[in-house]
C-alpha positions in Angstrom: -18.1 -8.4 274.0 -14.7 -9.1 274.8 -15.1 -11.8 277.0 -17.5 -13.9 275.3 -14.8 -14.3 272.4 -13.2 -17.8 272.4 -10.0 -19.1 270.1 -9.7 -22.7 269.1 -7.0 -24.4 270.3 -7.1 -26.7 267.4 -7.4 -24.4 264.1 -6.5 -20.8 265.8 -10.1 -19.5 265.1 -12.4 -17.2 267.0 -16.1 -17.9 267.9 -18.2 -16.5 270.1 -19.3 -20.3 270.6 -18.7 -21.6 274.3 -18.1 -25.3 274.0 -16.7 -26.5 271.1 -15.4 -24.6 267.4 -17.8 -24.5 264.7 -15.3 -24.7 262.1 -13.5 -28.4 263.3 -15.6 -29.3 266.3 -11.8 -28.3 268.5 -12.0 -27.2 272.4 -12.2 -23.1 273.0 -10.3 -21.0 275.4 -10.1 -17.0 276.4 -8.0 -15.8 273.8 -6.8 -12.6 276.8 -4.0 -13.1 279.2 -4.7 -12.7 282.9 -4.7 -9.2 284.4 -1.3 -7.9 285.4 -0.7 -6.5 288.7 2.2 -4.5 290.0 1.2 -6.4 293.9 1.3 -10.1 292.6 2.3 -12.2 295.6 2.7 -15.1 294.5 5.3 -14.0 291.3 8.6 -15.6 292.7 6.5 -18.7 292.8 5.4 -18.8 289.4 8.8 -17.7 287.8 10.5 -20.4 289.5 8.3 -22.9 288.2 9.2 -21.3 284.8 12.2 -22.2 285.6 11.7 -25.8 286.9 12.7 -25.0 290.1 11.5 -25.4 293.6 10.9 -21.9 295.4 
């Protein structure tokens, strides 16, 4: 059930619909963060992009 849950980006309501929010008709996305890995190969690139620099 965890991966079926979606959150509307427009009204912040949770739903099980995969396409649009049944309340407001807005787009939905997965509300869960990406899995954490201590062996992240791309960490320095993401941190540089977050700071607005190139690696």
